[in-house]
PLY file of the C-alpha trace (Angstrom):
ply
format ascii 1.0
element vertex 116
property float x
property float y
property float z
element edge 115
property int vertex1
property int vertex2
end_header
1.03 -9.05 18.01
1.10 -7.84 14.42
-2.11 -6.51 12.94
-2.45 -5.25 9.39
-5.87 -4.35 8.03
-6.11 -2.94 4.52
-9.19 -1.27 3.07
-10.32 1.04 0.31
-10.02 -1.17 -2.73
-12.68 -1.58 -5.37
-13.55 -1.58 -9.03
-12.64 1.54 -10.96
-12.32 2.51 -14.60
-8.96 3.28 -16.11
-7.97 6.82 -15.25
-9.83 6.73 -11.97
-8.59 7.03 -8.42
-8.67 5.09 -5.19
-7.29 5.70 -1.73
-6.14 2.68 0.22
-5.85 2.70 3.99
-3.94 0.43 6.31
-4.40 0.14 10.06
-1.08 -1.20 11.30
0.01 -2.45 14.68
3.33 -4.00 15.61
5.11 -4.64 18.85
6.22 -1.02 19.06
4.68 2.26 17.96
4.41 2.73 14.22
7.08 5.42 14.08
9.65 2.70 14.69
8.97 1.14 11.29
9.50 1.99 7.71
6.29 1.02 5.93
5.42 -0.13 2.47
2.65 -1.08 0.10
2.94 -4.24 -1.89
0.72 -5.86 -4.49
0.13 -9.25 -6.02
-1.49 -9.66 -9.40
-3.00 -12.99 -10.49
-0.29 -15.46 -11.40
2.50 -13.13 -10.31
4.78 -12.76 -7.33
4.02 -10.14 -4.72
5.96 -6.97 -5.47
6.93 -3.82 -3.64
5.02 -0.75 -4.86
5.80 2.16 -2.56
7.41 2.79 0.78
8.21 5.49 3.22
10.56 6.04 6.11
9.62 6.06 9.77
8.87 9.79 9.74
7.37 9.76 6.27
9.93 12.21 4.92
11.58 9.76 2.53
9.34 8.03 0.01
10.05 5.40 -2.60
8.11 4.17 -5.62
8.59 1.68 -8.36
8.93 3.29 -11.77
5.53 2.16 -13.01
3.63 4.09 -10.31
5.93 7.09 -9.87
3.92 10.27 -10.39
0.59 8.48 -10.07
0.69 7.02 -6.54
1.39 8.85 -3.30
2.18 7.08 -0.05
1.66 8.75 3.31
1.32 7.90 6.96
-0.19 9.17 10.18
1.85 7.70 13.02
-0.46 9.13 15.69
-3.32 7.09 14.20
-1.14 4.11 13.23
-2.34 4.47 9.66
-0.66 4.25 6.27
-2.27 5.40 3.04
-1.81 4.96 -0.68
-3.45 7.49 -2.96
-3.66 6.01 -6.44
-4.48 8.27 -9.38
-4.59 7.68 -13.12
-5.11 3.99 -12.51
-4.31 1.54 -15.28
-5.54 -2.02 -15.89
-2.04 -3.26 -15.04
-2.50 -1.89 -11.52
-5.09 -4.61 -10.91
-3.94 -6.66 -7.92
-4.48 -7.36 -4.26
-2.73 -4.62 -2.32
-1.08 -5.18 1.05
0.69 -3.00 3.54
3.51 -4.16 5.75
6.64 -2.93 7.38
9.45 -2.27 4.94
11.31 -4.56 4.89
8.20 -6.69 5.42
7.46 -8.95 8.36
6.34 -12.53 7.80
2.77 -11.60 8.68
0.46 -10.38 5.92
-3.05 -9.06 6.27
-5.92 -10.01 4.01
-5.16 -7.26 1.52
-7.62 -5.21 -0.48
-8.57 -5.95 -4.07
-8.08 -3.25 -6.67
-9.56 -3.90 -10.09
-9.07 -1.43 -12.91
-11.22 -1.93 -15.99
-10.17 -0.70 -19.42
0 1
1 2
2 3
3 4
4 5
5 6
6 7
7 8
8 9
9 10
10 11
11 12
12 13
13 14
14 15
15 16
16 17
17 18
18 19
19 20
20 21
21 22
22 23
23 24
24 25
25 26
26 27
27 28
28 29
29 30
30 31
31 32
32 33
33 34
34 35
35 36
36 37
37 38
38 39
39 40
40 41
41 42
42 43
43 44
44 45
45 46
46 47
47 48
48 49
49 50
50 51
51 52
52 53
53 54
54 55
55 56
56 57
57 58
58 59
59 60
60 61
61 62
62 63
63 64
64 65
65 66
66 67
67 68
68 69
69 70
70 71
71 72
72 73
73 74
74 75
75 76
76 77
77 78
78 79
79 80
80 81
81 82
82 83
83 84
84 85
85 86
86 87
87 88
88 89
89 90
90 91
91 92
92 93
93 94
94 95
95 96
96 97
97 98
98 99
99 100
100 101
101 102
102 103
103 104
104 105
105 106
106 107
107 108
108 109
109 110
110 111
111 112
112 113
113 114
114 115
């Protein structure tokens, strides 16, 4: 059974930082899955933000967060993280983690709101 529980969101001023956490469980151990963070802003489609390979060695980011966000994982704890620095108002969204490519199951997400 798939379980995805995101946490760590909140309200922060522009330029601030947040660290998102995701407790992930799939049918097999987490090191069998590439993982990703996705976000959905109001009125917009959900989009891929950052991802990493099964071992965490290879990491991928969309251009708008490159250099500001860092994705990481701890397979032993079945956790995935997203460190977000230099946050901008346009980063405001609900953030989700999932396998990458994503499964059909989505957790509740965690709200990130960046004020200007």
